[in-house]
TIMARTOR-50102 format. One record per residue (C-alpha): x, y, z; residue in one letter; residue number from 1. Coordinates in nm, 3 decimals, decimal comma, always signed. Layout:
N
[[X; Y; Z]; A; NUM];
...
***
This chain:
307
[[+15,257; +13,057; +12,626]; X; 1];
[[+14,908; +13,069; +12,683]; X; 2];
[[+14,831; +12,689; +12,630]; X; 3];
[[+15,153; +12,598; +12,827]; X; 4];
[[+15,039; +12,825; +13,142]; X; 5];
[[+14,716; +12,659; +13,166]; X; 6];
[[+14,843; +12,314; +13,121]; X; 7];
[[+15,056; +12,369; +13,439]; X; 8];
[[+14,783; +12,497; +13,635]; X; 9];
[[+14,478; +12,292; +13,545]; X; 10];
[[+14,395; +12,004; +13,737]; X; 11];
[[+14,363; +11,687; +13,531]; X; 12];
[[+14,091; +11,437; +13,629]; X; 13];
[[+14,342; +11,154; +13,648]; X; 14];
[[+14,497; +11,322; +13,939]; X; 15];
[[+14,169; +11,330; +14,115]; X; 16];
[[+14,099; +10,985; +14,029]; X; 17];
[[+14,432; +10,847; +14,146]; X; 18];
[[+14,524; +10,608; +14,440]; X; 19];
[[+14,209; +10,696; +14,642]; X; 20];
[[+13,952; +10,666; +14,354]; X; 21];
[[+13,627; +10,831; +14,332]; X; 22];
[[+13,375; +10,817; +14,626]; X; 23];
[[+13,067; +10,973; +14,716]; X; 24];
[[+13,213; +11,100; +15,029]; X; 25];
[[+13,539; +11,217; +15,118]; X; 26];
[[+13,696; +10,955; +15,376]; X; 27];
[[+13,904; +11,214; +15,565]; X; 28];
[[+13,565; +11,406; +15,660]; X; 29];
[[+13,480; +11,189; +15,957]; X; 30];
[[+13,786; +11,259; +16,134]; X; 31];
[[+13,763; +11,624; +16,123]; X; 32];
[[+13,412; +11,656; +16,319]; X; 33];
[[+13,591; +11,699; +16,642]; X; 34];
[[+13,739; +12,022; +16,490]; X; 35];
[[+13,418; +12,135; +16,382]; X; 36];
[[+13,269; +12,119; +16,733]; X; 37];
[[+13,440; +12,403; +16,817]; X; 38];
[[+13,271; +12,603; +16,554]; X; 39];
[[+12,943; +12,460; +16,602]; X; 40];
[[+12,757; +12,779; +16,634]; X; 41];
[[+12,860; +12,898; +16,305]; X; 42];
[[+12,736; +12,567; +16,132]; X; 43];
[[+12,393; +12,574; +15,949]; X; 44];
[[+12,198; +12,290; +15,889]; X; 45];
[[+12,022; +12,260; +15,545]; X; 46];
[[+11,697; +12,455; +15,570]; X; 47];
[[+11,567; +12,241; +15,288]; X; 48];
[[+11,641; +11,891; +15,425]; X; 49];
[[+11,281; +11,829; +15,529]; X; 50];
[[+11,083; +12,099; +15,360]; X; 51];
[[+11,017; +12,033; +14,989]; X; 52];
[[+10,991; +12,365; +14,773]; X; 53];
[[+10,682; +12,511; +14,668]; X; 54];
[[+10,498; +12,337; +14,349]; X; 55];
[[+10,540; +12,657; +14,181]; X; 56];
[[+10,933; +12,615; +14,174]; X; 57];
[[+11,136; +12,359; +14,031]; X; 58];
[[+11,281; +12,091; +14,232]; X; 59];
[[+11,630; +12,225; +14,273]; X; 60];
[[+11,538; +12,596; +14,402]; X; 61];
[[+11,598; +12,662; +14,781]; X; 62];
[[+11,382; +12,947; +14,877]; X; 63];
[[+11,610; +13,046; +15,176]; X; 64];
[[+11,901; +13,098; +14,951]; X; 65];
[[+11,676; +13,288; +14,711]; X; 66];
[[+11,567; +13,531; +14,988]; X; 67];
[[+11,926; +13,567; +15,087]; X; 68];
[[+12,053; +13,660; +14,772]; X; 69];
[[+11,749; +13,888; +14,693]; X; 70];
[[+11,830; +14,087; +15,015]; X; 71];
[[+12,146; +14,218; +14,869]; X; 72];
[[+12,082; +14,243; +14,496]; X; 73];
[[+12,123; +14,602; +14,480]; X; 74];
[[+12,497; +14,553; +14,534]; X; 75];
[[+12,578; +14,328; +14,262]; X; 76];
[[+12,775; +14,582; +14,066]; X; 77];
[[+12,948; +14,732; +14,384]; X; 78];
[[+13,312; +14,609; +14,361]; X; 79];
[[+13,364; +14,659; +14,713]; X; 80];
[[+13,012; +14,538; +14,841]; X; 81];
[[+12,901; +14,186; +14,949]; X; 82];
[[+12,985; +14,068; +14,609]; X; 83];
[[+13,351; +14,195; +14,598]; X; 84];
[[+13,502; +13,826; +14,617]; X; 85];
[[+13,317; +13,740; +14,299]; X; 86];
[[+13,437; +14,056; +14,120]; X; 87];
[[+13,810; +13,968; +14,224]; X; 88];
[[+13,770; +13,651; +14,123]; X; 89];
[[+13,596; +13,697; +13,795]; X; 90];
[[+13,912; +13,745; +13,567]; X; 91];
[[+14,061; +13,405; +13,683]; X; 92];
[[+13,713; +13,240; +13,619]; X; 93];
[[+13,734; +13,410; +13,278]; X; 94];
[[+14,056; +13,263; +13,210]; X; 95];
[[+13,951; +12,925; +13,286]; X; 96];
[[+13,648; +12,983; +13,067]; X; 97];
[[+13,850; +13,093; +12,769]; X; 98];
[[+14,110; +12,831; +12,787]; X; 99];
[[+13,888; +12,515; +12,810]; X; 100];
[[+13,597; +12,637; +12,588]; X; 101];
[[+13,846; +12,763; +12,329]; X; 102];
[[+14,049; +12,453; +12,324]; X; 103];
[[+13,726; +12,241; +12,309]; X; 104];
[[+13,541; +12,439; +12,051]; X; 105];
[[+13,867; +12,502; +11,831]; X; 106];
[[+13,867; +12,864; +11,895]; X; 107];
[[+14,152; +13,134; +11,889]; X; 108];
[[+14,218; +13,205; +12,277]; X; 109];
[[+14,387; +13,531; +12,148]; X; 110];
[[+14,101; +13,656; +11,942]; X; 111];
[[+13,921; +13,960; +12,114]; X; 112];
[[+13,586; +13,766; +12,047]; X; 113];
[[+13,682; +13,405; +12,075]; X; 114];
[[+13,330; +13,285; +12,146]; X; 115];
[[+13,163; +13,426; +11,836]; X; 116];
[[+12,905; +13,195; +11,706]; X; 117];
[[+12,858; +13,011; +12,023]; X; 118];
[[+12,551; +13,014; +12,232]; X; 119];
[[+12,606; +13,018; +12,630]; X; 120];
[[+12,368; +13,014; +12,914]; X; 121];
[[+12,484; +13,169; +13,254]; X; 122];
[[+12,257; +12,989; +13,505]; X; 123];
[[+12,251; +13,169; +13,828]; X; 124];
[[+12,373; +13,488; +13,662]; X; 125];
[[+12,280; +13,732; +13,941]; X; 126];
[[+12,331; +14,079; +13,817]; X; 127];
[[+12,536; +13,968; +13,508]; X; 128];
[[+12,903; +14,013; +13,627]; X; 129];
[[+13,000; +13,689; +13,401]; X; 130];
[[+12,746; +13,735; +13,139]; X; 131];
[[+12,861; +14,077; +13,045]; X; 132];
[[+13,221; +13,981; +12,967]; X; 133];
[[+13,118; +13,655; +12,804]; X; 134];
[[+12,895; +13,863; +12,560]; X; 135];
[[+13,190; +14,087; +12,497]; X; 136];
[[+13,392; +13,781; +12,400]; X; 137];
[[+13,144; +13,717; +12,116]; X; 138];
[[+12,900; +13,456; +12,274]; X; 139];
[[+12,545; +13,473; +12,230]; X; 140];
[[+12,447; +13,485; +12,618]; X; 141];
[[+12,128; +13,392; +12,784]; X; 142];
[[+12,147; +13,484; +13,161]; X; 143];
[[+11,876; +13,318; +13,406]; X; 144];
[[+11,831; +13,373; +13,761]; X; 145];
[[+11,522; +13,281; +13,991]; X; 146];
[[+11,546; +13,601; +14,184]; X; 147];
[[+11,363; +13,870; +13,983]; X; 148];
[[+11,553; +14,159; +14,144]; X; 149];
[[+11,872; +14,018; +14,037]; X; 150];
[[+11,706; +14,018; +13,658]; X; 151];
[[+11,624; +14,371; +13,693]; X; 152];
[[+11,961; +14,493; +13,796]; X; 153];
[[+12,131; +14,286; +13,531]; X; 154];
[[+11,932; +14,430; +13,259]; X; 155];
[[+11,974; +14,800; +13,397]; X; 156];
[[+12,337; +14,768; +13,380]; X; 157];
[[+12,368; +14,571; +13,041]; X; 158];
[[+12,150; +14,869; +12,902]; X; 159];
[[+12,462; +15,074; +12,968]; X; 160];
[[+12,673; +14,891; +12,695]; X; 161];
[[+12,571; +14,829; +12,349]; X; 162];
[[+12,727; +14,495; +12,345]; X; 163];
[[+12,612; +14,372; +12,670]; X; 164];
[[+12,272; +14,502; +12,570]; X; 165];
[[+12,224; +14,187; +12,338]; X; 166];
[[+12,233; +13,931; +12,639]; X; 167];
[[+11,876; +13,783; +12,707]; X; 168];
[[+11,808; +13,800; +13,057]; X; 169];
[[+11,536; +13,600; +13,199]; X; 170];
[[+11,390; +13,532; +13,542]; X; 171];
[[+11,356; +13,150; +13,538]; X; 172];
[[+11,515; +12,844; +13,607]; X; 173];
[[+11,728; +12,589; +13,435]; X; 174];
[[+11,445; +12,334; +13,471]; X; 175];
[[+11,203; +12,587; +13,291]; X; 176];
[[+11,445; +12,614; +13,013]; X; 177];
[[+11,447; +12,235; +12,972]; X; 178];
[[+11,074; +12,245; +12,938]; X; 179];
[[+11,094; +12,464; +12,650]; X; 180];
[[+11,359; +12,236; +12,492]; X; 181];
[[+11,619; +12,510; +12,458]; X; 182];
[[+11,984; +12,396; +12,429]; X; 183];
[[+12,326; +12,562; +12,432]; X; 184];
[[+12,699; +12,504; +12,301]; X; 185];
[[+12,801; +12,599; +12,681]; X; 186];
[[+12,592; +12,581; +13,001]; X; 187];
[[+12,778; +12,767; +13,286]; X; 188];
[[+12,685; +12,755; +13,652]; X; 189];
[[+12,972; +12,947; +13,863]; X; 190];
[[+12,942; +12,949; +14,243]; X; 191];
[[+12,537; +12,813; +14,216]; X; 192];
[[+12,532; +12,436; +14,300]; X; 193];
[[+12,605; +12,493; +14,664]; X; 194];
[[+12,285; +12,708; +14,702]; X; 195];
[[+12,042; +12,475; +14,533]; X; 196];
[[+11,812; +12,229; +14,716]; X; 197];
[[+11,899; +11,910; +14,515]; X; 198];
[[+12,228; +11,912; +14,338]; X; 199];
[[+12,171; +11,609; +14,133]; X; 200];
[[+11,863; +11,721; +13,983]; X; 201];
[[+12,026; +12,055; +13,897]; X; 202];
[[+12,305; +11,885; +13,705]; X; 203];
[[+12,060; +11,653; +13,533]; X; 204];
[[+11,885; +12,004; +13,412]; X; 205];
[[+12,227; +12,146; +13,308]; X; 206];
[[+12,290; +11,838; +13,124]; X; 207];
[[+11,978; +11,847; +12,922]; X; 208];
[[+12,054; +12,201; +12,844]; X; 209];
[[+12,373; +12,116; +12,684]; X; 210];
[[+12,412; +12,015; +12,319]; X; 211];
[[+12,559; +11,679; +12,251]; X; 212];
[[+12,945; +11,713; +12,271]; X; 213];
[[+12,869; +12,053; +12,436]; X; 214];
[[+13,037; +12,192; +12,730]; X; 215];
[[+12,924; +12,212; +13,113]; X; 216];
[[+13,117; +12,421; +13,349]; X; 217];
[[+13,068; +12,433; +13,732]; X; 218];
[[+13,233; +12,615; +14,006]; X; 219];
[[+13,185; +12,559; +14,370]; X; 220];
[[+13,361; +12,495; +14,697]; X; 221];
[[+13,500; +12,189; +14,858]; X; 222];
[[+13,353; +12,050; +15,179]; X; 223];
[[+13,700; +12,029; +15,330]; X; 224];
[[+13,797; +12,141; +15,663]; X; 225];
[[+14,034; +12,404; +15,500]; X; 226];
[[+13,738; +12,543; +15,299]; X; 227];
[[+13,521; +12,547; +15,617]; X; 228];
[[+13,801; +12,748; +15,773]; X; 229];
[[+13,870; +12,975; +15,480]; X; 230];
[[+13,532; +13,039; +15,293]; X; 231];
[[+13,317; +13,052; +15,628]; X; 232];
[[+13,504; +13,117; +15,933]; X; 233];
[[+13,736; +13,363; +15,789]; X; 234];
[[+13,528; +13,515; +15,486]; X; 235];
[[+13,231; +13,543; +15,660]; X; 236];
[[+13,302; +13,593; +16,034]; X; 237];
[[+13,664; +13,760; +16,044]; X; 238];
[[+13,741; +13,935; +15,738]; X; 239];
[[+13,365; +14,021; +15,641]; X; 240];
[[+13,398; +13,957; +15,289]; X; 241];
[[+13,041; +13,788; +15,292]; X; 242];
[[+12,729; +13,830; +15,478]; X; 243];
[[+12,735; +13,582; +15,757]; X; 244];
[[+12,540; +13,294; +15,652]; X; 245];
[[+12,626; +13,296; +15,305]; X; 246];
[[+12,752; +12,960; +15,281]; X; 247];
[[+12,667; +12,619; +15,454]; X; 248];
[[+12,948; +12,376; +15,486]; X; 249];
[[+12,709; +12,101; +15,480]; X; 250];
[[+12,581; +12,214; +15,131]; X; 251];
[[+12,922; +12,219; +14,980]; X; 252];
[[+13,042; +11,923; +14,756]; X; 253];
[[+13,367; +11,740; +14,741]; X; 254];
[[+13,527; +11,745; +14,375]; X; 255];
[[+13,457; +11,345; +14,375]; X; 256];
[[+13,081; +11,378; +14,455]; X; 257];
[[+13,063; +11,645; +14,169]; X; 258];
[[+13,240; +11,424; +13,921]; X; 259];
[[+12,995; +11,145; +14,012]; X; 260];
[[+12,687; +11,358; +14,012]; X; 261];
[[+12,789; +11,496; +13,649]; X; 262];
[[+12,867; +11,134; +13,522]; X; 263];
[[+12,525; +11,029; +13,623]; X; 264];
[[+12,391; +11,334; +13,432]; X; 265];
[[+12,585; +11,240; +13,093]; X; 266];
[[+12,854; +11,498; +13,158]; X; 267];
[[+13,214; +11,361; +13,157]; X; 268];
[[+13,450; +11,581; +13,353]; X; 269];
[[+13,768; +11,667; +13,154]; X; 270];
[[+13,959; +11,905; +13,371]; X; 271];
[[+13,955; +12,062; +13,705]; X; 272];
[[+14,130; +12,364; +13,848]; X; 273];
[[+14,163; +12,528; +14,200]; X; 274];
[[+14,131; +12,885; +14,272]; X; 275];
[[+14,401; +13,047; +14,517]; X; 276];
[[+14,381; +13,365; +14,684]; X; 277];
[[+14,718; +13,581; +14,727]; X; 278];
[[+14,646; +13,820; +15,037]; X; 279];
[[+14,962; +14,005; +14,928]; X; 280];
[[+14,838; +14,108; +14,584]; X; 281];
[[+14,466; +14,077; +14,657]; X; 282];
[[+14,444; +13,858; +14,338]; X; 283];
[[+14,311; +13,499; +14,277]; X; 284];
[[+14,513; +13,263; +14,054]; X; 285];
[[+14,443; +12,908; +13,907]; X; 286];
[[+14,608; +12,624; +14,085]; X; 287];
[[+14,619; +12,248; +14,086]; X; 288];
[[+14,499; +12,254; +14,463]; X; 289];
[[+14,127; +12,201; +14,468]; X; 290];
[[+14,107; +12,197; +14,841]; X; 291];
[[+13,886; +12,513; +14,863]; X; 292];
[[+13,753; +12,684; +14,573]; X; 293];
[[+13,756; +12,451; +14,249]; X; 294];
[[+13,599; +12,468; +13,894]; X; 295];
[[+13,519; +12,172; +13,657]; X; 296];
[[+13,482; +12,159; +13,287]; X; 297];
[[+13,294; +11,887; +13,133]; X; 298];
[[+13,179; +11,731; +12,816]; X; 299];
[[+12,800; +11,632; +12,732]; X; 300];
[[+12,844; +11,269; +12,627]; X; 301];
[[+12,698; +11,199; +12,261]; X; 302];
[[+12,481; +10,894; +12,314]; X; 303];
[[+12,306; +10,947; +12,652]; X; 304];
[[+12,028; +11,178; +12,752]; X; 305];
[[+11,954; +11,276; +13,109]; X; 306];
[[+11,601; +11,411; +13,041]; X; 307];
***
């Protein structure tokens, strides 16, 4: 039943690369700019487009984004605070991870600790709201974040649980772990890539951290008109689920773009799924619709290196 449920809801890559084919830019985007004009005051240009990050930081870091999240770091474990959407989405994200990773690594998805014996890294872990359940599911988890305040919050909260206290939290970057030649069975970066300065370099680092035939999982927001209307206009300016300015539409990636970036980093995307929010129940579910929020599961190819 578990497998059937996810086989219905997971978006298969062959559907993504159908008659349209893969392209770096969504061909429907250009026709939508007239609609965007009405919302021009709400749009933000990439602050990193012409300003390189300081030499002390790796190339994919975006200092404006880091400051943004540092300002609300104390709220990570407030289920009704700025990170409420992630708390509500977390069970659905974990369902996708359990399904795809158990299938890939030959683990029992019904086991209370299906990830026993596997090493995971949670890139951009924030306050640890994903790292902790992964540790409870048996994984050996390293959580990294470039915001020191986030790591302090994550450590304090993990110390409240003997299982979660086993998580290794580090204030560092994926690029730094690559330099340390660290590798993991699964590299997970959820709701992170839309906040980095260089998605391609970021994905190369994720690939370098992934063992051969290991898994890389990324979730983000599609650069679509529907995503602009829901993830920015509605979520930030109407419903106030997120602080204004949390997301920049120009920083989103289309699924096609993400697939190509990952392919160039030696990651073969095998499955995709969308996240759908039901306002009546207040819950998220997995769906075939990747028009707004989506998640991708990929495998590190054996014969290539992205270093």
